[in-house]
All heavy atoms as an XYZ file, in Angstrom:
673
protein
N     -19.985     11.911     44.521
C     -20.762     11.895     43.305
C     -19.917     12.485     42.175
O     -19.286     13.503     42.338
C     -22.047     12.700     43.515
C     -23.025     12.459     42.444
S     -24.712     13.128     42.680
C     -24.770     13.904     44.217
N     -19.928     11.821     41.062
C     -19.114     12.243     39.928
C     -20.008     12.432     38.713
O     -20.805     11.575     38.372
C     -18.070     11.161     39.653
S     -17.098     11.458     38.189
N     -19.869     13.566     38.048
C     -20.626     13.806     36.813
C     -19.707     13.548     35.635
O     -18.653     14.143     35.533
C     -21.129     15.245     36.752
C     -22.135     15.594     37.807
C     -22.554     17.039     37.635
C     -23.472     17.463     38.745
N     -23.851     18.873     38.624
N     -20.113     12.676     34.768
C     -19.351     12.429     33.549
C     -20.225     11.691     32.556
O     -21.263     11.146     32.903
C     -18.071     11.664     33.825
C     -18.240     10.212     34.220
C     -16.897      9.588     34.506
C     -16.664      8.419     33.595
N     -15.444      7.705     33.827
N     -19.799     11.702     31.309
C     -20.548     10.991     30.283
C     -20.407      9.498     30.513
O     -19.372      9.032     30.992
C     -20.028     11.361     28.895
C     -20.322     12.782     28.509
C     -19.865     13.103     27.112
O     -19.292     12.222     26.439
O     -20.085     14.228     26.677
N     -21.429      8.734     30.172
C     -21.329      7.280     30.362
C     -20.285      6.683     29.431
O     -20.077      7.167     28.335
C     -22.725      6.783     29.999
C     -23.262      7.811     29.095
C     -22.682      9.119     29.549
N     -19.636      5.665     29.902
C     -18.673      4.967     29.068
C     -18.923      3.479     29.210
O     -18.896      2.934     30.313
C     -17.249      5.299     29.488
C     -16.225      4.689     28.578
C     -14.834      5.185     28.871
O     -14.647      6.401     29.023
O     -13.941      4.332     28.942
N     -19.203      2.830     28.110
C     -19.509      1.409     28.103
C     -18.374      0.691     27.397
O     -18.150      0.893     26.228
C     -20.839      1.156     27.392
C     -21.978      1.840     28.086
C     -22.288      3.160     27.819
C     -22.709      1.167     29.037
C     -23.324      3.788     28.486
C     -23.738      1.793     29.710
C     -24.048      3.109     29.424
N     -17.650     -0.111     28.148
C     -16.499     -0.759     27.542
C     -16.331     -2.206     27.958
O     -15.715     -2.978     27.267
C     -15.222     -0.005     27.882
C     -15.028      0.165     29.352
C     -15.492      1.185     30.122
C     -14.360     -0.730     30.242
N     -15.144      0.988     31.438
C     -14.459     -0.176     31.548
C     -13.697     -1.940     30.073
C     -13.905     -0.787     32.652
C     -13.152     -2.551     31.180
C     -13.253     -1.973     32.452
N     -16.906     -2.580     29.061
C     -16.658     -3.922     29.556
C     -17.475     -4.990     28.842
O     -16.986     -6.072     28.583
C     -16.952     -3.972     31.045
C     -16.563     -5.303     31.669
C     -16.748     -5.289     33.175
O     -17.228     -4.322     33.732
N     -16.369     -6.360     33.821
N     -18.727     -4.698     28.507
C     -19.612     -5.717     27.965
C     -19.849     -5.479     26.489
O     -20.687     -4.693     26.101
C     -20.936     -5.725     28.731
C     -20.717     -5.975     30.191
C     -20.760     -4.939     31.106
C     -20.404     -7.252     30.641
C     -20.534     -5.170     32.451
C     -20.167     -7.489     31.984
C     -20.234     -6.449     32.881
O     -19.998     -6.678     34.195
N     -19.101     -6.141     25.679
C     -19.215     -5.985     24.239
C     -20.106     -7.092     23.685
O     -19.666     -7.987     22.984
C     -17.840     -6.013     23.593
C     -16.971     -4.883     24.059
C     -15.615     -4.895     23.394
O     -15.347     -5.688     22.518
N     -14.754     -4.011     23.811
N     -21.384     -7.008     23.988
C     -22.335     -8.013     23.553
C     -23.150     -7.440     22.400
O     -23.735     -6.380     22.516
C     -23.270     -8.425     24.701
C     -22.438     -9.005     25.856
C     -24.327     -9.407     24.215
C     -23.233     -9.232     27.109
N     -23.160     -8.135     21.303
C     -23.927     -7.697     20.153
C     -25.313     -8.323     20.254
O     -25.456     -9.501     20.544
C     -23.229     -8.129     18.844
C     -24.014     -7.687     17.648
C     -21.820     -7.563     18.798
N     -26.325     -7.523     20.032
C     -27.678     -8.064     20.112
C     -28.376     -7.927     18.765
O     -27.898     -7.246     17.866
C     -28.479     -7.369     21.204
S     -28.773     -5.641     20.886
N     -29.499     -8.570     18.655
C     -30.248     -8.546     17.410
C     -30.891     -7.181     17.199
O     -31.218     -6.494     18.154
C     -31.359     -9.609     17.423
O     -32.261     -9.286     18.465
C     -30.809    -10.992     17.624
N     -31.072     -6.796     15.946
C     -31.793     -5.555     15.675
C     -33.231     -5.657     16.196
O     -33.813     -6.736     16.238
C     -31.788     -5.458     14.158
C     -30.663     -6.313     13.720
C     -30.565     -7.409     14.734
N     -33.771     -4.539     16.598
C     -35.135     -4.525     17.116
C     -36.122     -4.985     16.047
O     -35.965     -4.686     14.868
C     -35.488     -3.104     17.564
C     -36.775     -3.026     18.327
C     -37.003     -1.648     18.923
O     -36.039     -0.932     19.177
O     -38.178     -1.319     19.128
N     -37.123     -5.711     16.453
C     -38.210     -6.183     15.591
C     -37.781     -7.181     14.517
O     -38.459     -7.350     13.518
C     -38.935     -5.012     14.915
C     -39.673     -4.149     15.909
O     -40.026     -4.671     16.985
O     -39.891     -2.970     15.623
N     -36.648     -7.860     14.730
C     -36.231     -8.865     13.759
C     -37.088    -10.130     13.896
O     -37.097    -10.976     13.030
C     -34.729     -9.192     13.886
C     -34.453    -10.013     15.118
C     -34.201     -9.884     12.653
N     -37.805    -10.200     14.982
C     -38.625    -11.385     15.220
C     -37.929    -12.290     16.209
O     -37.136    -11.857     17.030
N     -38.192    -13.532     16.081
C     -37.590    -14.506     16.986
C     -36.226    -14.944     16.459
O     -35.677    -14.350     15.549
C     -38.522    -15.706     17.158
C     -38.902    -16.301     15.818
O     -38.191    -16.148     14.830
N     -40.030    -16.974     15.771
N     -35.695    -16.003     17.024
C     -34.383    -16.497     16.604
C     -34.381    -16.897     15.129
O     -33.390    -16.766     14.438
C     -33.900    -17.655     17.515
C     -32.433    -17.995     17.260
C     -34.778    -18.887     17.336
C     -31.477    -16.925     17.670
N     -35.514    -17.372     14.643
C     -35.611    -17.728     13.226
C     -35.432    -16.501     12.321
O     -34.761    -16.572     11.294
C     -36.955    -18.398     12.930
C     -36.781    -19.798     12.419
C     -38.107    -20.441     12.166
N     -38.484    -21.083     13.424
C     -39.704    -21.356     13.800
N     -40.718    -21.072     13.033
N     -39.943    -21.935     14.944
N     -36.051    -15.395     12.706
C     -35.912    -14.166     11.925
C     -34.478    -13.656     11.921
O     -33.961    -13.195     10.907
N     -33.838    -13.746     13.075
C     -32.433    -13.335     13.182
C     -31.550    -14.226     12.318
O     -30.708    -13.750     11.562
C     -31.987    -13.391     14.641
C     -30.534    -13.035     14.837
C     -30.105    -11.724     14.699
C     -29.599    -14.007     15.166
C     -28.777    -11.384     14.882
C     -28.272    -13.688     15.349
C     -27.865    -12.378     15.207
O     -26.543    -12.052     15.377
N     -31.749    -15.546     12.411
C     -30.959    -16.498     11.626
C     -31.163    -16.252     10.133
O     -30.224    -16.310      9.352
C     -31.356    -17.923     12.016
C     -30.748    -19.049     11.228
C     -29.246    -19.170     11.136
N     -28.434    -18.800     12.244
C     -27.170    -18.366     12.127
N     -26.594    -18.279     10.956
N     -26.469    -18.032     13.175
N     -32.397    -15.956      9.731
C     -32.688    -15.680      8.323
C     -31.903    -14.450      7.847
O     -31.336    -14.452      6.754
C     -34.184    -15.439      8.131
C     -34.562    -15.102      6.703
C     -36.032    -14.750      6.546
O     -36.824    -14.963      7.494
O     -36.389    -14.242      5.472
N     -31.849    -13.423      8.675
C     -31.120    -12.221      8.282
C     -29.622    -12.494      8.184
O     -28.964    -12.072      7.219
C     -31.394    -11.088      9.266
C     -30.807     -9.780      8.805
S     -31.431     -8.347      9.666
C     -30.967     -8.703     11.330
N     -29.067    -13.212      9.156
C     -27.643    -13.561      9.117
C     -27.341    -14.369      7.861
O     -26.381    -14.085      7.131
C     -27.233    -14.341     10.387
C     -25.832    -14.913     10.254
C     -27.329    -13.445     11.612
N     -28.157    -15.376      7.576
C     -27.957    -16.218      6.389
C     -28.106    -15.420      5.098
O     -27.367    -15.644      4.138
C     -28.932    -17.395      6.381
C     -28.613    -18.424      7.459
O     -27.485    -18.390      8.009
O     -29.502    -19.239      7.770
N     -29.050    -14.504      5.071
C     -29.266    -13.697      3.863
C     -28.047    -12.848      3.561
O     -27.602    -12.778      2.409
C     -30.517    -12.806      4.019
O     -31.658    -13.639      4.152
C     -30.702    -11.906      2.813
N     -27.479    -12.203      4.568
C     -26.287    -11.388      4.318
C     -25.082    -12.240      3.956
O     -24.200    -11.787      3.236
C     -25.986    -10.466      5.499
C     -26.783     -9.195      5.458
C     -27.859     -9.021      6.297
C     -26.477     -8.184      4.558
C     -28.607     -7.859      6.257
C     -27.218     -7.017      4.497
C     -28.285     -6.858      5.351
N     -25.061    -13.484      4.392
C     -23.948    -14.372      4.059
C     -24.111    -15.029      2.698
O     -23.136    -15.182      1.953
C     -23.799    -15.446      5.132
N     -25.365    -15.409      2.334
C     -25.556    -16.222      1.136
C     -26.734    -15.804      0.266
O     -27.024    -16.485     -0.717
C     -25.765    -17.698      1.522
C     -24.725    -18.224      2.454
N     -23.426    -18.436      2.073
C     -24.788    -18.556      3.770
C     -22.728    -18.887      3.106
N     -23.535    -18.961      4.145
N     -27.424    -14.748      0.627
C     -28.652    -14.385     -0.082
C     -28.411    -13.694     -1.418
O     -27.299    -13.299     -1.756
N     -29.486    -13.545     -2.158
C     -29.424    -12.834     -3.429
C     -29.326    -11.335     -3.169
O     -29.587    -10.861     -2.061
C     -30.679    -13.101     -4.277
O     -31.809    -12.517     -3.613
C     -30.909    -14.591     -4.495
N     -28.981    -10.594     -4.198
C     -28.883     -9.143     -4.078
C     -30.214     -8.538     -3.657
O     -30.259     -7.653     -2.799
C     -28.415     -8.531     -5.414
O     -27.145     -9.105     -5.745
C     -28.278     -7.031     -5.319
N     -31.309     -9.019     -4.221
C     -32.640     -8.505     -3.883
C     -32.997     -8.794     -2.424
O     -33.567     -7.941     -1.737
C     -33.688     -9.106     -4.811
N     -32.661     -9.993     -1.946
C     -32.941    -10.336     -0.555
C     -32.137     -9.452      0.399
O     -32.667     -8.944      1.389
C     -32.611    -11.814     -0.294
C     -33.549    -12.779     -0.979
C     -33.047    -14.208     -0.916
O     -31.824    -14.446     -0.854
O     -33.913    -15.104     -0.929
N     -30.868     -9.254      0.064
C     -30.023     -8.396      0.896
C     -30.549     -6.965      0.894
O     -30.572     -6.300      1.929
C     -28.581     -8.415      0.407
C     -27.878     -9.726      0.657
C     -26.474     -9.681      0.105
C     -25.805    -11.034      0.215
N     -24.443    -11.017     -0.330
N     -30.980     -6.498     -0.270
C     -31.468     -5.130     -0.384
C     -32.708     -4.918      0.489
O     -32.878     -3.864      1.095
C     -31.768     -4.765     -1.837
C     -32.106     -3.309     -2.055
C     -31.025     -2.372     -1.527
O     -29.841     -2.676     -1.528
N     -31.438     -1.218     -1.055
N     -33.553     -5.908      0.567
C     -34.740     -5.820      1.396
C     -34.360     -5.610      2.867
O     -34.917     -4.752      3.551
C     -35.585     -7.083      1.238
O     -36.677     -7.054      2.114
N     -33.386     -6.382      3.353
C     -32.924     -6.219      4.725
C     -32.182     -4.900      4.908
O     -32.310     -4.246      5.934
C     -32.032     -7.391      5.160
C     -32.808     -8.577      5.652
C     -32.791     -9.770      4.958
C     -33.553     -8.503      6.818
C     -33.502    -10.874      5.416
C     -34.275     -9.593      7.288
C     -34.244    -10.781      6.580
N     -31.386     -4.496      3.917
C     -30.689     -3.206      4.011
C     -31.674     -2.069      4.194
O     -31.472     -1.177      5.019
C     -29.859     -2.951      2.757
C     -28.583     -3.727      2.684
C     -27.768     -3.306      1.467
N     -26.642     -4.175      1.299
C     -26.509     -5.053      0.307
N     -27.429     -5.156     -0.627
N     -25.447     -5.823      0.248
N     -32.722     -2.102      3.414
C     -33.730     -1.038      3.489
C     -34.383     -1.047      4.878
O     -34.563     -0.002      5.502
C     -34.774     -1.231      2.397
C     -35.771     -0.112      2.310
C     -36.716     -0.311      1.141
O     -36.945     -1.434      0.686
N     -37.273      0.779      0.657
N     -34.730     -2.212      5.362
C     -35.366     -2.339      6.666
C     -34.442     -1.856      7.792
O     -34.884     -1.229      8.747
C     -35.773     -3.793      6.885
C     -36.439     -4.040      8.197
C     -37.696     -3.658      8.575
C     -35.877     -4.705      9.318
N     -37.951     -4.068      9.861
C     -36.846     -4.712     10.340
C     -34.642     -5.313      9.556
C     -36.623     -5.292     11.578
C     -34.432     -5.885     10.789
C     -35.415     -5.871     11.782
N     -33.131     -2.127      7.671
C     -32.165     -1.728      8.686
C     -31.711     -0.277      8.547
O     -31.024      0.248      9.413
C     -30.926     -2.637      8.623
C     -31.126     -4.079      9.072
C     -29.937     -4.939      8.671
C     -31.344     -4.135     10.575
N     -32.067      0.357      7.438
C     -31.647      1.737      7.213
C     -30.216      1.856      6.725
O     -29.560      2.877      6.935
N     -29.719      0.813      6.059
C     -28.361      0.819      5.529
C     -28.327      1.380      4.121
O     -29.346      1.422      3.430
C     -27.791     -0.611      5.511
C     -27.730     -1.335      6.844
C     -27.272     -2.769      6.641
C     -26.809     -0.616      7.811
N     -27.146      1.780      3.689
C     -26.967      2.239      2.308
C     -27.059      1.039      1.360
O     -26.914     -0.108      1.777
C     -25.628      2.938      2.150
C     -25.564      4.264      2.910
C     -24.273      5.012      2.650
N     -23.083      4.388      3.206
C     -22.716      4.467      4.472
N     -23.448      5.094      5.345
N     -21.607      3.890      4.878
N     -27.255      1.318      0.094
C     -27.455      0.273     -0.908
C     -26.342     -0.771     -0.928
O     -26.602     -1.957     -1.054
C     -27.585      0.902     -2.310
O     -28.680      1.813     -2.271
C     -27.844     -0.142     -3.374
N     -25.108     -0.348     -0.787
C     -23.984     -1.302     -0.869
C     -23.434     -1.696      0.500
O     -22.435     -2.385      0.596
C     -22.862     -0.708     -1.715
C     -22.328      0.585     -1.117
O     -22.946      1.180     -0.238
N     -21.192      1.027     -1.601
N     -24.091     -1.283      1.570
C     -23.613     -1.556      2.914
C     -24.153     -2.895      3.416
O     -25.329     -3.188      3.280
C     -24.076     -0.425      3.844
C     -23.463     -0.447      5.200
C     -23.893      0.750      6.031
O     -24.742      1.543      5.595
O     -23.378      0.872      7.145
N     -23.284     -3.702      4.005
C     -23.705     -4.974      4.581
C     -23.811     -4.837      6.087
O     -23.145     -4.014      6.710
C     -22.728     -6.090      4.236
C     -22.974     -6.664      2.857
O     -24.084     -6.505      2.336
O     -22.043     -7.264      2.298
N     -24.633     -5.667      6.678
C     -24.805     -5.708      8.116
C     -23.918     -6.812      8.656
O     -23.902     -7.925      8.145
C     -26.276     -5.965      8.436
C     -26.551     -6.194      9.878
C     -26.561     -5.252     10.866
C     -26.844     -7.433     10.501
N     -26.852     -5.830     12.069
C     -27.031     -7.181     11.869
C     -26.971     -8.737     10.036
C     -27.335     -8.173     12.781
C     -27.275     -9.727     10.942
C     -27.452     -9.435     12.303
N     -23.154     -6.522      9.674
C     -22.256     -7.493     10.291
C     -22.752     -7.791     11.705
O     -22.704     -6.916     12.569
C     -20.846     -6.922     10.331
C     -19.838     -7.864     10.969
O     -20.220     -8.986     11.387
O     -18.661     -7.483     11.050
N     -23.236     -8.999     11.971
C     -23.780     -9.311     13.290
C     -22.737     -9.249     14.410
O     -23.092     -9.128     15.577
C     -24.327    -10.728     13.137
C     -23.605    -11.298     11.985
C     -23.287    -10.145     11.073
N     -21.463     -9.286     14.087
C     -20.415     -9.254     15.103
C     -19.811     -7.858     15.278
O     -18.918     -7.673     16.092
C     -19.313    -10.249     14.740
N     -20.292     -6.871     14.547
C     -19.722     -5.528     14.603
C     -19.960     -4.888     15.963
O     -21.062     -4.907     16.490
C     -20.339     -4.650     13.517
C     -19.873     -3.209     13.577
C     -18.621     -2.854     13.108
C     -20.682     -2.227     14.124
C     -18.187     -1.545     13.174
C     -20.253     -0.909     14.191
C     -19.008     -0.572     13.716
O     -18.587      0.725     13.786
N     -18.918     -4.333     16.512
C     -19.018     -3.582     17.770
C     -17.974     -2.478     17.736
O     -16.802     -2.720     17.462
C     -18.756     -4.484     18.973
C     -18.810     -3.730     20.280
C     -20.027     -3.505     20.904
C     -17.659     -3.212     20.856
C     -20.096     -2.798     22.089
C     -17.722     -2.505     22.043
C     -18.936     -2.294     22.652
O     -19.002     -1.585     23.816
N     -18.399     -1.249     17.996
C     -17.501     -0.113     18.002
C     -17.711      0.630     19.317
O     -18.734      1.294     19.507
C     -17.797      0.789     16.808
C     -16.859      1.977     16.739
O     -16.629      2.660     17.715
N     -16.328      2.216     15.553
N     -16.759      0.508     20.210
C     -16.888      1.087     21.545
C     -17.096      2.593     21.491
O     -17.943      3.130     22.198
C     -15.647      0.768     22.362
C     -15.673      1.390     23.747
C     -14.415      1.103     24.507
O     -13.728      0.136     24.235
N     -14.104      1.945     25.458
N     -16.365      3.280     20.662
C     -16.490      4.736     20.563
C     -17.888      5.134     20.110
O     -18.504      6.060     20.638
C     -15.436      5.269     19.604
C     -15.346      6.780     19.598
C     -14.181      7.262     18.792
N     -12.953      6.956     19.548
C     -11.756      6.857     19.009
N     -11.590      7.008     17.724
N     -10.702      6.600     19.747
N     -18.430      4.405     19.146
C     -19.784      4.684     18.654
C     -20.832      4.438     19.743
O     -21.756      5.223     19.915
C     -20.077      3.820     17.431
C     -21.407      4.096     16.794
C     -21.622      3.260     15.548
O     -20.651      2.921     14.852
O     -22.787      2.932     15.283
N     -20.684      3.363     20.484
C     -21.615      3.058     21.575
C     -21.581      4.171     22.614
O     -22.618      4.664     23.055
C     -21.292      1.695     22.219
C     -22.079      1.492     23.507
C     -21.567      0.571     21.236
N     -20.389      4.592     23.008
C     -20.267      5.663     23.998
C     -20.916      6.947     23.505
O     -21.614      7.628     24.266
C     -18.806      5.907     24.350
C     -18.206      4.773     25.151
O     -18.914      3.998     25.770
N     -16.895      4.661     25.122
N     -20.716      7.307     22.237
C     -21.318      8.526     21.690
C     -22.837      8.445     21.698
O     -23.519      9.385     22.096
C     -20.822      8.761     20.258
C     -19.448      9.375     20.169
C     -18.936      9.471     18.751
C     -19.838     10.302     17.874
N     -19.308     10.460     16.506
N     -23.381      7.311     21.269
C     -24.838      7.161     21.215
C     -25.451      7.147     22.606
O     -26.514      7.718     22.826
C     -25.215      5.911     20.435
C     -24.936      6.055     18.962
C     -25.355      4.831     18.203
N     -24.992      4.971     16.804
C     -25.616      4.358     15.832
N     -26.638      3.561     16.094
N     -25.236      4.517     14.587
N     -24.799      6.498     23.548
C     -25.319      6.460     24.910
C     -25.278      7.846     25.544
O     -26.167      8.207     26.309
C     -24.539      5.456     25.758
C     -24.761      4.007     25.348
S     -26.491      3.503     25.351
C     -26.871      3.567     27.078
N     -24.264      8.635     25.235
C     -24.181      9.997     25.767
C     -25.348     10.843     25.266
O     -25.809     11.743     25.968
C     -22.854     10.634     25.380
N     -25.845     10.544     24.086
C     -26.969     11.296     23.537
C     -28.276     11.001     24.274
O     -29.144     11.863     24.360
C     -27.151     10.989     22.050
C     -26.050     11.489     21.129
C     -26.274     10.966     19.713
C     -25.978     13.004     21.126
N     -28.418      9.780     24.771
C     -29.693      9.413     25.393
C     -29.614      9.355     26.909
O     -30.624      9.192     27.569
C     -30.222      8.068     24.856
C     -29.269      6.927     25.173
C     -30.500      8.151     23.376
C     -29.827      5.568     24.846
N     -28.411      9.500     27.471
C     -28.248      9.408     28.919
C     -28.700     10.693     29.587
O     -28.672     11.757     29.001
C     -26.771      9.131     29.250
N     -29.110     10.595     30.841
C     -29.470     11.807     31.580
C     -28.261     12.724     31.700
O     -27.114     12.286     31.598
C     -29.892     11.280     32.948
C     -29.821      9.818     32.892
C     -29.248      9.394     31.593
N     -28.526     13.988     31.937
C     -27.436     14.968     32.035
C     -26.492     14.673     33.192
O     -25.296     14.914     33.104
C     -28.004     16.374     32.159
C     -28.650     16.860     30.884
C     -29.136     18.285     31.003
O     -28.729     18.995     31.939
O     -29.923     18.674     30.144
N     -27.027     14.156     34.271
C     -26.187     13.862     35.432
C     -26.197     12.360     35.703
O     -27.247     11.762     35.847
C     -26.701     14.587     36.667
C     -26.585     16.083     36.561
C     -27.035     16.753     37.832
O     -26.970     16.129     38.911
O     -27.460     17.898     37.733
N     -25.040     11.806     35.758
C     -24.908     10.386     36.084
C     -24.054     10.266     37.326
O     -23.108     11.012     37.536
C     -24.219      9.625     34.936
C     -24.987      9.581     33.630
C     -24.144      8.933     32.560
C     -26.268      8.775     33.810
N     -24.376      9.319     38.158
C     -23.538      9.060     39.322
C     -22.968      7.668     39.192
O     -23.648      6.734     38.779
C     -24.361      9.166     40.620
O     -25.436      8.247     40.555
C     -24.870     10.571     40.820
N     -21.728      7.542     39.516
C     -21.046      6.254     39.451
C     -20.599      5.857     40.828
O     -20.303      6.630     41.660
C     -19.834      6.329     38.517
C     -20.223      6.551     37.096
C     -20.341      7.827     36.578
C     -20.493      5.466     36.262
C     -20.695      8.026     35.252
C     -20.847      5.672     34.947
C     -20.943      6.947     34.449
């Protein structure tokens, strides 16, 4: 048995934000960030909790960030 923080590195799959709705809602958000008006983008930014000038990138993946966040919610003892 080994105790260590979880490390997620093999599966770099980006998923939709929670509560975006169905595939249509996801597609609408992707299209809005690519081609939408400033007001439309701002509406999604606010909903996603982004800063005013920050864009959402559906392909963004940061392994270090994922590992840090998972360590925060993982049980104290993990067995591999």
